[in-house]
C-alpha positions as CSV (number, residue, x, y, z in Angstrom):
1,M,-50.1,39.5,-96.3
2,S,-53.7,38.8,-95.1
3,Q,-53.8,36.2,-92.3
4,F,-56.8,34.6,-94.2
5,K,-54.6,33.4,-97.0
6,S,-52.8,30.8,-94.9
7,I,-56.1,29.2,-94.0
8,P,-57.2,26.5,-96.5
9,I,-60.7,26.8,-98.0
10,V,-63.0,23.8,-98.0
11,V,-66.3,23.5,-99.8
12,A,-69.5,23.8,-97.9
13,D,-70.4,20.1,-97.8
14,A,-67.0,19.1,-96.4
15,Q,-67.9,19.9,-92.8
16,P,-65.3,22.6,-92.0
17,R,-63.7,22.5,-88.6
18,S,-64.3,25.3,-86.1
19,G,-62.1,28.3,-87.0
20,Q,-61.6,27.0,-90.6
21,K,-62.4,29.0,-93.7
22,Y,-64.9,27.5,-96.2
23,R,-67.0,28.4,-99.2
24,T,-70.8,28.6,-98.7
25,V,-73.3,27.2,-101.1
26,Q,-74.0,30.8,-102.2
27,G,-70.4,31.1,-103.4
28,F,-68.8,33.4,-100.8
29,T,-66.3,32.4,-98.1
30,A,-66.9,32.3,-94.3
31,I,-65.2,31.2,-91.1
32,K,-66.8,28.3,-89.2
33,D,-68.0,29.4,-85.8
34,G,-66.9,32.9,-86.4
35,I,-63.4,33.0,-84.9
36,K,-60.3,31.9,-86.8
37,A,-58.3,29.3,-85.0
38,A,-55.1,31.1,-85.8
39,A,-56.4,34.3,-84.1
40,A,-57.3,32.3,-81.0
41,A,-53.9,30.6,-80.9
42,N,-52.2,34.0,-80.9
43,A,-54.4,35.2,-78.0
44,A,-53.7,34.5,-74.3
45,A,-54.0,30.8,-73.5
46,P,-57.6,30.2,-72.3
47,H,-58.0,28.8,-68.8
48,A,-60.3,26.0,-67.9
49,F,-63.1,26.9,-65.5
50,G,-64.2,23.4,-64.5
51,R,-67.4,21.5,-65.1
52,K,-70.7,23.1,-65.4
53,P,-72.6,23.4,-62.1
54,H,-75.7,21.3,-61.6
55,W,-78.1,24.3,-62.1
56,L,-77.0,24.5,-65.8
57,R,-78.4,21.1,-66.6
58,A,-81.5,21.6,-68.9
59,P,-84.3,19.0,-68.9
60,M,-84.8,16.9,-72.0
61,P,-87.4,18.5,-74.3
62,A,-90.7,16.7,-74.1
63,G,-94.4,17.3,-74.3
64,A,-97.3,16.8,-76.7
65,K,-97.0,20.3,-78.2
66,F,-93.2,20.0,-78.5
67,D,-93.6,16.7,-80.3
68,D,-96.2,18.2,-82.7
69,V,-94.0,21.2,-83.5
70,R,-90.9,19.1,-84.0
71,A,-92.8,16.9,-86.4
72,T,-94.0,19.9,-88.4
73,V,-90.5,21.4,-88.5
74,K,-89.1,18.1,-89.8
75,E,-91.8,17.5,-92.3
76,H,-91.6,21.0,-93.9
77,R,-87.8,21.4,-93.5
78,L,-88.2,24.5,-91.5
79,A,-85.2,26.3,-89.9
80,T,-85.3,27.6,-86.4
81,V,-82.6,29.2,-84.2
82,C,-84.0,27.0,-81.4
83,E,-82.7,23.8,-83.1
84,E,-79.6,25.2,-84.8
85,A,-78.3,26.9,-81.7
86,K,-79.1,23.8,-79.6
87,C,-81.0,26.0,-77.2
88,P,-81.6,24.4,-73.8
89,N,-85.0,25.9,-73.5
90,I,-86.4,24.5,-76.8
91,G,-88.9,22.2,-75.1
92,E,-90.4,24.8,-72.8
93,C,-90.7,27.4,-75.6
94,W,-92.1,25.2,-78.2
95,N,-94.7,23.8,-75.8
96,A,-95.7,27.4,-75.2
97,G,-96.0,28.2,-78.9
98,T,-92.9,30.4,-79.0
99,A,-89.9,30.0,-81.4
100,T,-87.1,32.0,-82.9
101,L,-86.3,32.3,-86.6
102,M,-83.1,33.5,-88.1
103,L,-83.3,35.9,-91.1
104,M,-80.8,36.9,-93.8
105,G,-78.7,33.8,-93.8
106,A,-76.3,32.1,-91.4
107,V,-73.1,34.1,-92.1
108,C,-72.5,37.3,-90.1
109,T,-70.3,40.2,-91.3
110,R,-69.0,40.6,-87.7
111,A,-67.0,38.4,-85.4
112,C,-68.0,38.9,-81.8
113,R,-65.8,36.7,-79.5
114,F,-68.8,35.2,-77.6
115,C,-70.7,34.1,-80.6
116,S,-70.4,31.0,-82.8
117,V,-72.2,32.2,-85.8
118,D,-70.1,31.9,-88.9
119,T,-68.3,35.0,-90.1
120,G,-67.9,36.3,-93.7
121,N,-69.1,38.7,-96.3
122,P,-72.3,37.6,-98.0
123,R,-71.8,40.3,-100.7
124,G,-75.4,41.4,-100.8
125,W,-76.9,38.0,-101.0
126,L,-80.5,37.7,-99.7
127,D,-83.3,35.2,-100.2
128,P,-86.2,37.0,-101.9
129,E,-88.6,34.3,-100.8
130,E,-87.7,34.6,-97.1
131,P,-90.6,37.0,-96.1
132,A,-93.2,34.6,-97.5
133,N,-91.4,31.5,-96.2
134,S,-91.1,33.0,-92.7
135,A,-94.8,33.8,-92.6
136,R,-95.6,30.3,-93.7
137,T,-93.3,28.8,-91.1
138,V,-95.1,30.7,-88.3
139,Q,-98.4,29.5,-89.7
140,L,-97.3,25.9,-89.9
141,M,-95.8,25.9,-86.4
142,R,-99.0,27.6,-85.1
143,L,-96.9,30.1,-83.1
144,K,-98.5,32.6,-80.8
145,Y,-95.3,34.5,-80.4
146,V,-92.3,34.6,-82.8
147,V,-88.9,36.1,-82.3
148,L,-87.1,37.2,-85.5
149,T,-83.4,37.6,-85.2
150,S,-80.6,37.9,-87.8
151,V,-76.9,38.1,-88.4
152,N,-75.3,41.5,-88.9
153,R,-75.4,42.4,-92.6
154,D,-73.0,45.3,-92.9
155,D,-72.6,44.4,-96.6
156,L,-76.1,45.7,-97.3
157,P,-76.7,49.5,-97.7
158,D,-79.5,49.5,-95.0
159,G,-78.0,46.7,-92.9
160,G,-81.0,44.5,-94.0
161,A,-83.6,46.8,-92.3
162,G,-85.9,46.7,-95.3
163,H,-85.8,42.9,-95.6
164,F,-86.3,42.5,-91.9
165,A,-89.4,44.8,-92.0
166,E,-90.8,43.0,-95.0
167,C,-90.6,39.7,-93.0
168,V,-92.5,41.3,-90.1
169,R,-95.2,42.6,-92.4
170,E,-95.7,39.3,-94.2
171,I,-95.8,37.4,-90.9
172,K,-98.5,39.8,-89.6
173,R,-100.4,39.6,-92.8
174,L,-100.6,35.8,-92.7
175,N,-100.8,35.5,-88.9
176,P,-102.5,38.6,-87.6
177,H,-102.8,37.2,-84.1
178,T,-99.2,36.3,-83.7
179,A,-97.1,38.7,-81.7
180,V,-93.7,39.5,-83.3
181,E,-90.5,40.5,-81.5
182,A,-87.6,41.7,-83.6
183,L,-84.1,41.2,-82.2
184,T,-82.1,43.2,-84.7
185,P,-78.6,44.2,-85.7
186,D,-77.6,47.7,-84.7
187,F,-77.6,48.9,-88.3
188,Q,-74.4,50.8,-87.4
189,G,-76.5,53.2,-85.5
190,N,-78.4,54.5,-88.5
191,K,-81.6,55.9,-87.2
192,A,-83.5,55.7,-90.5
193,D,-82.9,52.0,-90.6
194,V,-84.1,51.6,-87.0
195,E,-87.3,53.4,-88.0
196,T,-87.8,51.1,-90.9
197,V,-88.0,48.1,-88.6
198,V,-89.9,49.7,-85.8
199,A,-92.6,50.9,-88.2
200,S,-93.2,47.4,-89.6
201,G,-95.9,46.5,-87.2
202,L,-93.9,44.5,-84.6
203,D,-94.7,44.3,-81.0
204,V,-91.3,44.3,-79.3
205,F,-88.0,45.8,-80.6
206,A,-84.8,44.3,-79.2
207,Q,-81.1,45.0,-79.6
208,N,-78.7,43.4,-77.3
209,V,-76.1,45.4,-75.3
210,E,-74.5,42.0,-74.5
211,T,-72.1,43.1,-71.7
212,V,-71.1,46.0,-69.6
213,R,-69.4,49.1,-70.9
214,R,-65.8,48.1,-69.9
215,L,-66.1,44.6,-71.5
216,T,-67.7,45.7,-74.7
217,H,-64.4,45.2,-76.4
218,P,-63.1,42.6,-76.7
219,V,-66.4,40.8,-76.2
220,R,-68.1,42.4,-79.2
221,D,-66.9,43.1,-82.7
222,P,-65.1,46.5,-83.0
223,R,-68.0,47.7,-85.2
224,A,-70.5,47.2,-82.4
225,G,-70.5,49.4,-79.3
226,Y,-72.1,50.0,-76.0
227,E,-73.1,53.6,-76.8
228,Q,-74.2,52.6,-80.3
229,T,-76.6,50.0,-78.9
230,L,-78.0,52.5,-76.4
231,G,-78.5,54.9,-79.2
232,V,-80.5,52.4,-81.2
233,L,-82.7,51.5,-78.3
234,A,-83.3,55.1,-77.4
235,H,-84.3,56.1,-80.9
236,A,-86.7,53.1,-81.2
237,K,-88.5,54.2,-78.1
238,R,-88.6,57.9,-79.1
239,F,-89.8,57.0,-82.6
240,K,-92.7,54.7,-81.5
241,P,-93.2,54.8,-77.7
242,E,-95.9,52.2,-77.7
243,V,-93.5,49.5,-79.0
244,L,-91.7,47.7,-76.1
245,T,-87.9,47.8,-76.1
246,K,-85.8,45.0,-74.8
247,T,-82.1,44.1,-74.4
248,S,-80.0,41.3,-72.9
249,L,-76.8,40.9,-70.9
250,M,-74.6,37.8,-70.6
251,L,-73.0,37.4,-67.2
252,G,-69.9,35.5,-66.3
253,L,-67.4,37.4,-68.5
254,G,-65.7,39.3,-65.7
255,E,-68.3,42.0,-65.0
256,T,-68.7,43.4,-61.4
257,D,-72.0,44.0,-59.6
258,D,-71.3,47.8,-59.8
259,E,-71.0,47.5,-63.5
260,I,-74.2,45.5,-63.8
261,L,-76.0,48.2,-61.8
262,E,-74.5,50.9,-64.0
263,T,-75.7,49.2,-67.1
264,M,-79.2,48.8,-65.7
265,D,-79.3,52.6,-64.9
266,D,-78.1,53.4,-68.4
267,L,-80.8,51.3,-70.0
268,R,-83.6,52.7,-67.8
269,A,-82.4,56.2,-68.6
270,I,-83.4,55.6,-72.2
271,G,-86.6,53.9,-71.4
272,V,-85.8,50.2,-72.1
273,D,-88.7,48.1,-70.9
274,I,-87.5,44.6,-70.6
275,L,-84.1,43.1,-69.6
276,T,-83.0,39.5,-69.7
277,L,-79.9,38.1,-67.9
278,G,-78.3,34.8,-68.5
279,Q,-75.0,32.9,-68.1
280,Y,-72.4,33.1,-70.8
281,L,-71.4,29.7,-72.1
282,R,-68.3,29.4,-74.2
283,P,-69.3,27.9,-77.6
284,T,-65.8,26.7,-78.7
285,A,-62.2,26.8,-77.4
286,N,-61.6,29.7,-79.8
287,H,-64.0,32.0,-77.9
288,L,-63.7,34.0,-74.7
289,P,-63.3,31.9,-71.6
290,I,-65.9,31.9,-68.7
291,E,-64.7,33.9,-65.8
292,R,-67.4,32.8,-63.3
293,W,-70.5,30.7,-62.8
294,V,-73.3,33.0,-61.7
295,T,-75.5,31.3,-59.1
296,P,-79.3,31.2,-59.3
297,E,-79.4,33.2,-56.1
298,E,-77.3,36.0,-57.7
299,F,-79.6,36.0,-60.8
300,A,-82.6,36.4,-58.4
301,R,-80.9,39.3,-56.7
302,Y,-80.1,41.0,-60.1
303,R,-83.7,40.7,-61.1
304,T,-84.8,42.5,-57.9
305,W,-82.3,45.3,-58.7
306,A,-83.8,45.6,-62.2
307,L,-87.4,45.7,-61.0
308,E,-86.4,48.3,-58.4
309,R,-85.1,50.5,-61.2
310,G,-88.4,50.3,-63.1
311,F,-88.0,47.6,-65.8
312,L,-91.4,46.1,-66.6
313,E,-89.8,42.7,-66.4
314,C,-86.4,41.2,-65.9
315,V,-86.2,37.5,-66.9
316,S,-83.1,36.4,-65.0
317,G,-81.6,32.9,-64.7
318,P,-78.6,30.7,-65.7
319,L,-80.2,29.2,-68.8
320,V,-82.1,32.4,-69.9
321,R,-81.4,33.5,-73.4
322,S,-82.7,36.7,-75.0
323,S,-85.8,35.0,-76.5
324,Y,-86.5,32.7,-73.6
325,R,-90.3,32.5,-73.0
326,A,-90.5,35.9,-74.6
327,E,-94.3,35.8,-74.7
328,R,-94.4,35.8,-70.8
329,A,-92.3,38.9,-70.3
330,L,-95.2,41.0,-69.2
331,E,-96.6,38.5,-66.7
332,R,-94.0,39.9,-64.2
333,N,-93.2,36.5,-62.7
334,N,-89.7,36.0,-64.1
335,A,-91.2,33.9,-66.9
336,G,-92.1,31.3,-64.2
337,L,-88.5,30.7,-63.2
């Protein structure tokens, strides 16, 4: 019997608890925060790692530009990953004219054990108005740089590549001076789907390796893979060398310094241009525990290692996320950290 059947289903407006199965407004079912509570209970008991160190305290978002953008987002009911993910860097990024938008819905077909995005099968659902709405959002927010990301959509024949590309094209049509970064799914390694997105007119193509080879499973969903991500990034660079390629690593999951160095070497071997490094923060008790707090001094050392290996930039710090101050990646100043 499926383990899902023992989990009661609640309707979308009933505020499901973390790990609970619910029905979305589109009519399909999903797991809140991505990981079933029953699965977590059957895993090894998570250990507590103590309070967050002082360097993980983010400043309260403020500033004239931030207030203006926030008012625009509220007035027009715009959706950004920055708000929905409670990103600690929202004030800094919005003040700089940078934001991240999530495409193709909020339910992912995968269940990575570090991620709190809801998991389910959208069964082919897409919003046909999303390309136009995304372009209008960028225009209303007056963004100079936008990061487009999405859930994995393994339910779609092309993994959503065509829809992703259409959003990029529409944003560029309406906002020709806005730089676009696409942080995409891995499209199950399908090279044609990668080409569809890379050829859309974007400026930066990103796919996150997330962790070192040894920890890829159980950190990532079984359908994801270290080599699969390397293959996607390598093909993007071969297909259109002038497009910058980018990836990100979470630290604090049990990786060693030697493994970090090995990952950097693997990424440079396929021509990845930009690397970001940040602290893994456990989103719920059902997710993987934190193994260590990486200090700011360690992050600075890792950045030096990356630059020595030829990355154009490595933005490295405890609160860094993959889209953190993305527009400053080529200033080669660690995004001002």
